[in-house]
N, C-alpha and C positions, 0 to 999 in steps of 0.2 A: 734863828733868823727866819722870818717868813719869806716864802718864795713866791714870786709873782711870775706866772707863766704867761708871757705875751704871745698869743697865737695869731699870726697873720692869716687872714682869710678874707673871702668876700662871700656875702650872701647874695645868690644870684636868682632873683625872680625873673624867669624868662619873659614874663609879661605881667602887667598889673594895670596901672593907669596908662602905661606905655606899652607899645606893641613888641612882639618878639623881634621884629626886624630892627626896631630902634635899639633894643638891648643887644642885638647881635653886633651892631656897629661898635657899640661901646666895648663889647666882649673882645673883638678883634684888637682894638686899641689896648685894652687892659692886659690881655694875655701877653702881648709883646713885652710890656714893661715887667710883668711877672717873670717871664722866661729870662729876660736879660739880667734881672736882679739875682735869680737863683744860679744862673750860669757864671756870673762875673764877680759875685761878692761872697767869698767863703764864710763871712761872718753872718750871712743871712741863710739859715739852715733849712727852713721849712715854709711851705705855703699850702694852706688847705683850700681845695677847690670845691667847697660847699657840699661835698658828699654826693654829688650827682654827675653822672657821666654824660647826660644830655648836653651839658656845657661844652664838652669836647666835641660831641657830634655837631653842634652848631658851629663851633670854631673850625673844625676840619672841613666843613662844607665850603669855607672860604679860604682856609690855609692848609690844604692837604700836605703841602711840602714841609710842614713843621711837625709831622707825626714823629719823626725820629728824635727831634729835640725834646719833645714831650716824653717820649718813651725813655730816653736817657735819664731825664730828671726824675721820673717816677721810679725807675730802677735804682737810682742813687738814694731814694728815700726823701728827696727834697720836695717834689711836687706830690701832694697827697690827694688821691682821687678815690671815688667810690664811697660806699658800696651801692648807692641807689642809682637808678636811671634818672628819676626826677624826685624832687622833695615832696613826697606824697602826703596828701591829707590822710588822716586816720579814722575819721568819723563817718563819712558817707561813701567811702571807697571800699569795695568788697575785699574779702580775704585773699582770693586768688589774684586780684589786681596788685595787692601789696606784695604778695609772694613773687609775682612776675617782675615787679619793679626791682626787687633785690636780685632775682635770677638774671635778668638782662643787664642790670647794672654791674654785677660781678662778672658776667661774661664779657662785657665791654672792657672792664678794668683789666682782665686777664691778658688782653692784647698788649698791655703796656707794662704791667708789673703787679705788685701786691696792692690790694685794696686797703683802705682804712676800715678795719673791722670794728666799726662803732655804728650803732643805730642812731645816726646823727639826723635829728629832725628838729632843728632849733626854732622853728616858727609854726609848727602844726597847731591848729586851733583845737587843742585837747588831745589826750593820749588814751588810746583804747586799751582795755585791760588785757587784751590778748597779745599785745606787742612783745612782751618777753618771750612768749612761746614762738612767735614768728621769727624773732631775732635768733633765738637758740636753734631754730630749724636751719639756720645758715651758719651755725657755729660762731655766732656773734654773742659776746657776753657783756658788752658795754653799751650804754645808751646815754645820749645827751639830748635834753630838750629844755624848753622854757615854760610853756604855758600849762596851767591847769591845777597846780598844787596849792595846798594851804595846810596849815597845822592840823586841821581835823583829819587829815589822812594818816597821821600817826607820828609826824616828826616836824621839827622846825629847822632841821638841818638840810643842807643842799647836796649831801651825799648819802645814798641809801641803796639798799637792794630792792628791786621791784619784782614781784612774783606773780605769775599767772596761776589759775586754779589747778593746772596739771603739774605744778611744781617747777616749771621753767623759771629761770631767774636771771636778771641782768643787774649789773652794778651801774647806778645812775650818777652822773654828774649833772646837777641842775644848773641852768643859767638863771639865777634868781632875778637878774636885771636885764636879761635878754642877751642876744648875740652881738650887740652893737655898742656896748659901753666904751669900747676902745676906738671908736670911729673918729677919724680926723683929730687926733690928739694935738692940742695947741702947743706951740713953743713958748708962749707967754707963761711964765712960771706961776703967776698968781691965778690965772684962769685954769691952768693945768691942775694946781693944787685944789682949787675950789671944786672941780669936777671929781677928782680922784678921791678926795676925802669922803664925799658922799658915797662913792662906790665901795670903798674899803669898809665903811661902817656896816654895810649890808653883807658884803662878801665874807668878812671876818666872822660875823655873827653866825652865819650858816655853815662855815667850813668845819670839817671834822679833823683836818690835818693842818699843817703849816703851809699848805699849797693852795693857792687860789689862781683862777684864770682871768686874764684880761684879754678878751677876744678883740683883736685889732682889725676890724673890718665892719662893713655895713652893706646895705643894698646897693649893688652895682658900683661899689666904691673901688677906685683905683688903688693900687699898692701905695702905702705911705712911705715915700722915699726918704723922708727925714726921720725915720723911726729911731735911728741910733742917737741922734741929737735928743730926741724925746726921752730915750732911756737914760741918757746921762743926767738930764734934768730930774727925772724921777728918782734916780739914785741919790742925787744931792738932797732932794726934798724929803726922802724917806730912807735915811741911812740904816734903819733897823730892818730893811727889807732888801731882798736880792731880786733884781729884775733881769730877765733874759728871754730871748726868743725861744719858743718851745712848740710842742705839738700836744694834742690831746692825750695821746697814748702815754706820754711821760707823766701826766697827772694821774691816770688810772694805775700806773705802776706804784705810785705812792699810796693811792687809796686802798689798793689790795692789801697793804700792810696793816690796815686798821681792822681789827677783828671784832669790833663792837658796833658795827653799823646796823641800824634798824632795818627790818624788812617790811615793805608796804605792799598792799594788794589793791586791786581794783583799777577803775579808770580815773583819770584826772580831768575833771571838767569844772573846776572852781575858778571863778573870775575874781578872786580876791586881790592878787597882786599884779595880774596881767589879764587881759581880756581873752576870753575863749569864744565869744560870740555864739551863744547857745541857740540863736534863731537864724543862723546863717544857712541852716540846712534847707531852707525853702526859698532862698533868693534865686531868682531866675529859674523857676520850676521847669521851664522847658529844657534847660540844660541839665538840671538834676535828673529829670525823668529820662532824658536821652542816655545819660550815663548808666542809670540802673538797667534800662532795657538792653543796652549793648553789652554790658558786663555779663548779663544773664544769657544773652545769645552766644557769647563766646564760650563760656565755661559750661553751660548747661546743654548746648546744642552742637556748636561747631566742633569743639575738641573731642567730645565722645563720638560724634559722627565721623570725624577724620580718623579716629582710632579704629572704628569698625571697618572703614574703608582700607586702612593700612593692614589690618589683620586679614583682609581678603586679597591683598596683593597690590593695592594702589599706593601711590606715593603719599607720604605725610608731608604736607607743605609747610615745613617749619619756617621758611623764609617769609611766606605770605602771612602766616599767623603772627610772627614776630612784628611784622609791619603794622598789623592791626593793633597789637598790644601797645606798641610804642606810640601809635597815633593817639590812643586814648590816655596813655600815661602822661603825655605832654599836657593833657587837660587835668591831670590828677594832682598837680601842685596845689598847695593850700589856697593860694589866691585864685587860681583858675577854676577849680571845682567849687570853691567857696563862692565864686561869682561876685567877688568884690573888685571888679575891674571896670575899665572904661567900656563904652558901647562897642568901639571898634575891636577891642580885644575879645569881647563876648561873641562878636560875629566870627572872628577867627576860631574861637573854641567850637562854636556850632558847626563851622565848616569842617573841622577835624572830626567831629562826631559824625557828620554826614559821610565823610570819606570812610571812616572806620566801619560804619554800619553798612555802607554799600559793599565794601570789601567782604565783610562778614556774611551778608546775605548772599552775595554771588558765590562765595566759596562753599557755603552750605548747599546752595542749589547745584553747584558743580559736583560735589561728592554724592548727593542723592542721585544725580543723573548718571554718573559713572557706574554706581552700583546697580541701578535699575537697568541701564542699557546693556549691562554685561550678564544679566540673568540667563542661566543655562536652561533654555526651554525651546521646544519646537513650535510652540503656539505662536500664532501670528497676531493675535488681538493686541490692542493697546493695553497698557498696564497702569495700575495705581499701586504704589508702594508706600506703606505706612511705617515710619521709623519711631521706635521707642528708645529714648536716650536715658532711661532710668534703669537701675539694676534689678527690676522686678517686673513680672508680667503685668500689663495694664489693660483693663477692659474699660476703655473710656469712649465717650462720644467724640468722634472726629468730624469736624466740619472742614470740607475741602472742595476743590473744584476739579471737574473732569471736562476736558475739551474733546469733542468728538463730532463727526458728521452724522452719527447715528441719531435717529429720532427717538429711540428708546433703547435701553440697555439694562443688563443685569451685571452684578459683580460676582465672580467665582474665584475661590481660593485655589491653591495648588492641588488640592484633593478633589476639586470639582464641586465643592459645597457652595451653594448660593448664599451670598451674604446680603441680608436685607439692608436697605437704605431708603432714605427719603430725599426727594428733590425739593430744596427750598426756593430755588430760582433757576430759570432757564432763559439765557440771553443769546441773541445772535452775535457772532464775533466775526469781524472782517478777517479773511484769511491772510491779508497782508500784515496783520499784527503778529501772526505766527511765523510766517516766512514769506517775504515778498517775492521769492522765486515762484511760489504757487501762482500768484497773480501774473507774474512775468510770462509764464507759459500758458496763460489764457484760462486758468481754472478759477472761476469766480464763485463757485459753490460755497455757501457760508458754512461756518462751523457753529456749533452750539457750545456755549459754556454753561455747564450745570454746576450749581452750588448744591452739594449734597451733604447729608449727615449719615453716619453709620456708627455702629457700636460693635466692636469685636475685641478679642484678646490679642494683644501685640506682644511678641516675645521680649524678654528682658534684654536690655542693651543690644537690640537687634532690630529686625524688620520682618514684615510679612507682605507678600505680593498678591495682588488681585488682578484678574483679567476682566477687561471691559468687553462684554459679549452682547452683540446686537440681539434684539428681541422685539416682538410685536406687542408684548405686554405693556399695559399702561403703567406709567410711573406713579409711585405711591406718594401722597402728601397728606398726612393726617393733621396738619396744622389747623387749629381752630382758635377763635377768639374766646377768651375766658374773662370772668369777673375777678377771680382769685386764682392763686397757684397752689396746687398740691403735688408734692413729690414724696419720695420714700422718707425724707427727713423733715420736710417743712410744710407748713401752711403759710402762705404769704398773701397779704392784702396790701393795697396801696391807698393811702389817704389822699384826699383831694389836693393837698399841698405837695404831693410827690414823695412823702416819706413812707417807709415800709413798716408794716407790722408783721413780725416774724414769730411764728409759733414752732418751737422745736418739738417734734413728736416723740423723740426719745427722752429728752430731758423733761418734757411736759412743762416747759417754761415759755413765756412770751417776752419778746423784746420789741418794744413799740417806739414809733417815731424815729426809726433808724434812717440815717442820711439827712437829718435836718441840717440846713445850711446856716452857718453863722458868719456874719460879716461885720467887720469893724475897721475903723480908720487905722492907718499905719503911718505915723509921723517919723518913721525910722529911716535907715539907709540900707545899703547892700549888705552890711554886716549884721544888723540887728533890727528886729521888730520893735516898734515903740508905739504903744496905744495912746489915744487921746485921753487926757484926764477926765474921769467921770463921764465917759461916753456911754450912751445907751446903744447897745449892740442891735443890729438888724438881723432878724431871723426869717427863714422862709416859711414860718408856720401859717402865714396868711396868704401864701402864694396860691395861684390857681393853675395847677399843672394840667397839661394834656397827657393823658395816660392811655396806653394801649397794651393789652396783655394777650399773648398768644402762647400756645403750648402744643407740642406734638409728643410722640412716644419717647423722645430722647431728652427734651429739656423745655423749659419755659423761658419766654422772653418778655421782659417788661420794658416798654419804651416810655420814658418820662421826659417831658420838656417843660421847663418853667423859666420865667423871667423874674429875676430878683432886682427890684428897683433900688438904686443906691445913689448917694451923692456923688457928683462927678469929680470932686477933689476935696482937699482938706478944708478949704475955706467954706465950701458949701456944707460939708459935714458938720462943721462947728455951729452952723445955723439951721441944721436939719433940713436943708434944701435938697430934695431928691430930683435929680435931673439926668441921670444916666442909668445904665442897666448892666447886669451880667446875665447872659443867656446860658442856661445849664441844660445839657442834653445827656441823660443817663440811659445807657443801654444795660439793663440788668439781666444776666443770664443765670438760670438756676437749673443745673443738671438734675434729672429725675433720680439718679443713682448715687450722687455724691453730696456731702454736706458743705457745698460751696455756694455762695451767692456772689457772683462775679459782676463787677461794675466797670464798664467802659464809660468814662466821662469825657465829653467834649464841652469845653467852656469857652464862651466868647465874651471877653471882658472889654468894656467900653468906659471904664472909670479909672481914676488915678488914686494912688496913695491909700490902699486898703488891703485887707487880708481876708481870704475866704477859706473857711474850714468846713469839713463834713463831720457831723457828730454821730457817734455810735454809742447810745446809752446801753449800759450792760445790766443795771440793777445790782451790781456788785460793789459794795463799799470797800474799795481796795486800799491797802496801805502802800502797795508797790505795784509797778508794772513789770512785765517781762518782755524784753525785746531781744533781737539777735544782734550780735556784733560779729567780728571775723571768727569763724569756726566755733561759734558757741552762742551763749545767751548771757544776758546781764539783767539783774534786778535793780530797779531804781525806785527810790521813794516817790510816791505820787505827789507829795508835798515836800519840798526841800526845806529842812529846818533852818537853814541859814537865812531864809527870808525874814526871820525874826530879828536878826542882828546885823545884816549886811551893811546897813547905813551907819550904825554905831561903830562898826569896825572899818568903815570907809572902803568897802570893796570897790574894785574898778567897775563892776557891773552887777546888776541884780541877778540872783540865782533862780530865775524862773525855771520851772520844771519842763522846759521844752527840750526834747531829746531827739537824737537820731536813732533810726533803726536801719536794717539792711533789707530784710524781707518780711518781717512780721513784728507785731506788738500785740500783747494780750493782757486782759484782766481776768482773774479767776479766783475762785474759792475752792474748798476741798472737793465739792461735788461736781462743779462745772465751771466753764469759762467761755469767753467770747474773744476772738482774735481778728485782727485785720492783717491780711497778707498784701504785699505790694510788689508791683513791677514798675513803679514810677516814683511817687513821692516817698521820701524817707524821713519825714518829720512828724512827730506827734507830741501831744500833751494830754495828761489826765486832768480833767476838769470836773466841775459839778460840786454841789454842796457836800456830797458824800464821796467825792473823788471816784465817781462811778461811770464817767463818760470818757470814751476815747475820742479826742479831737484830732482829726487828720488834716494837716495843712494841704489845701489844694493849690494855692499860690499866694505870694505876696507881691504887691505892686508898690514900688518906690521910685524916686526920681533922682537920688544922689548916691554917689559912691560912699561918701562919708559925711556925717553931720555931727555937730557939737551939742552938748548939753541936752541929751535925750533923757526922757523920763526914767528909763531903766539903766541908762549908761551916762552918768554925769561927766562933765569935763570935756576934754579936747575931742576933736573928731577922730574916729578910726580912719586910717587912710587919709584921703584928702577930700575937700568939699568940691566935687566935680559933678556937674549934671550928667545923669544917665537916663535919658528919656526912654530908651529901649527897655529898661528895667521896670517901667510901668506896666509891662505885659499887656499892652493893648492888642487885641486880636484873639486868635484861637489857640487853645491848648488842649492836648489829649493826655489823659491819665488812665491808669489801669490798676485796679486793686480788687480785693475780694474780702468777704466776711465769712467767718466760719464759727460754729458753736461746737462744743465738745464736752464730754464727760471728763472729770478730773481737772487737775491744774494745767496751766499752759505747758509746763515742762513734762508732766506725766502724759499729756496727750501728744507730746513730741510735735508741736506745731511747726518746728523747723522742717520736718519731713513734708508736711502739707504745703508749706511755702515753697519748698523745692519742686513739688509736683505742679503747683500753680504756675511757677515760672519756667516750667519745662514742658510745654505742650507737645503733643505728638506731631511729628512732621510728615508731610506726604510729598510724593513726586508722581506726576502723571506723564508717562511716556507715550507719545504719539509719533507717527511716521515723519513728522515735520518739525524742524527747528532751524531758525535762521543761523544759529551758531553751530556749524557742522563739526562733528568729531569723528575721527577714524575709530574703528573697533579697537578696544584696549588690549585684546589678547588674553584678558582675565575672564574667567568664568565664575559667576557668583550664584549661590543657591537661591531658591525661591523664598525660603525662610531662613533666618539666621539669628543666633544668640551668642554673643561673645562671652558673657559672664552673667552670673545671677547671685544676688545676695541670699544668704540662708539664715540671716538673723536680722529681722526688720526693726532695728533700733537705731542704727547710725544713719547719717545723712551723707550722700555722695557729694563731694565738693567738685571733683572733675575726674575725667579719664583722658589722658593724653599720651603721646609718645614722648619718651625721654629726649632731652635736647642733644645728648652726646652718645647715647647708646641705643642699641636695637632692643629696647625694652619698653613696656608700658608703665606709666605712672598712674596708679589708682589712689586717689586721696579721699578720705572720708573723716567725719568728725562726730562727736557725741554731744548734742546740745541739750542734754538732760542732766538731772541732778544725781542720777545713779550711775555707778560704774557699769559698763556693758562690754560687749565684744563685737567687733566687725567680723563678719563671717561671709565669705564669698566662694562660690564654685566657678572655676574657669572651664568653659566648654571647649577646651582644647588641651592637648598634651603640652605641658610646660616642663622644662628641665629643672628650674628652681625659681623660688620667689624669695625676696628679701625685704625686711623692713628697711625703709629709707627715710631720709630727712627731707625737709622742704627744698633743699638744694639738689635733690635727686641723686644723692650719694647713698650707697648701700651702708647699712649699719650692722645688721645681723641676719643670718638666714632664717627663713620661716619653714616650719614643717608643713609639707604638702601631703594630704591624705585624700587620694582620688581627686587630685586637682582642687582640693578645698583647703583654705587656710583660715585660721582664727587669729584675731589680733585684739588684745584687751585695750580698752580705752577708759581713762578717767573722765569725770565731768569736764566739759569744755575742752576736751583734748582732740587734736587733729593728728591723724596717722597717715603715712604714705607707704604704699607697697609697690615694689618694682617687680615685674614678672615678664 
């Protein structure tokens, strides 16, 4: 007899076309009904609370008195909670963000009882290939999801094993028809049978055992109180099946008995049976860019800096950092970070990102100040401290500000060596902006704010202090205007239309017309890009750019301003009427000593319903691209072969090769390659007749949450047809990315390390005698220079360094984004009792051998490792 596991649940989008506060009101109402049913009806054994503890956080903000009721039901195994904090997206959210989502979700669950140890992501828009490794890192061996699979991945069954490159494996129960097929089951037997017959046809075909799941729930759906009546009717309609209330774990117990399940690998991004929205990665680029920037600030700067401070004797502010993480993780739910929401919800999302970034910036500033204020020295001069948050010494160009009353100064290090620098700008600063008490006591003498550049070697995972010493010597400025740029690595010229011609001196290869802009109509919605049929695209090749090139001993700056004239909306675009514009201002920075071409883009958009991309031609006819995902890399075909048959097979959406990255994408051949590094946009496509051009999406401009019958997505609307004028992206947008060329392939060049360096700039702090926010002396004495640890094998990429949540230990996490096995090797610049290999859940696995405070850890390709010390 076939067994039908009816699993009561609700899928809880905290926000979507409705606001968080609207859903919270429903949540308070629905939770009361759930608790009453579980408490008072012994025949109702389970209820799954959508795998995310933020639901409880929202509920207890209103009903704190019900904590004990919830705790009792969780401990009885009736109310099933965890393991996530929020229902995370998997495609444009960073690895550390997904790890913290589980870390804090499990932490919150532990307050009440046992978590549901299932990687439950029933609505994520695609599945990252690294998810089995992440789940195994928390001792989770089961996964449930819906979107992204098709037979070409290796099976037509709904149960299979899913394996990451490192060998991590989870047992998957696929929802082939989604999580909501059992929503609002009708009592009318004819209607009930009509629905269930269609479901059983699909569920039976995919099942590998006699067990199938009928999830009884939906978005914001209240508990179905008449479920027992429904079950009686189902039993009468289908006497050859057994119907009962169940939980997901019961199904996995049965699946474990099947010894012949296939094993699949890779990511799942096919839109054959369910939509994955491959171009959602660029909707509301202002929100997407804010997420990228803040994630990198937390993991690349704040947490390592807090670790350095903690090692010197200061408090590690777990509470403040957890607040930041939870602020952005509320935005990481698939609808929220997908930005397929109403305008009012997007405003709430942006406000959370504003708060998270403000908290992050201020905590970074606080730690830099505490360390610098506490430096053990008798010298009275002002100080400038430079912090390097990567595990190797860096001799980089540092651009920073020094505030002083001095008309001229030099910089000296702790040994009295004079450090050369250049002044880029000198401005008068009102003393009241520094500390209004200065003015209050009658001192109106101005301060000078100097923008300076210097180049010096900063210790690994540490800092170096300089003293600001008054002098009569004139300040140096070697900045000159140039016609072209020459550095150690490149010769760069600028075409009249603002595109770059780049000649790599090492490769002896030219890359021309780099950063050509491509503009086309977007008849899509917040889920998907949709081009106009047979449209002639607009390019910036005939633009007349304003160009200014300057260079000093440290770097070159190219200032490019151009106006791209475009139609104002879809109707004008259809008749080729140009009546609006996009202003593009590119500030291109090329260090003299590094193979980076950094681009800060400020875009002012005044048109609707279109897409703007920057094109990077490579001259490499590539069959695949390489980009990063969580703790590794992924190869994707430049052209998806399913484009040849998606219509014949009636796919839900066309499989265009628009893909997400986290920090880089590259095309390469055996001898060389070119890559784009990003601290903002995370969407790319490989285009061109020879698949030789990287197209980076700068923004999409659309006016509806959902639309029907789109060119690449036929049929019903995704979401609902709701106007979203804010998503037209009228106004200014800032983006931050870079281009690099290299010898060898993308993985051989370990572009992941270059991307990490690009997104981890050296930080500085300028201590002067005045600060409006007073602090008493800390009682801690810090050295003038410091290094906490240093890598001794330059092959891995640091993910983060933080303090463990529950122990007086550091968590050092790193990964191998290359195709070769390697080893992570680090020397700790302090005496440590022991170090252990750990898991992503910060639990020790096995002791590591320490040799002179050095440890070695082997890593397979795309493997992440954690060390506790």
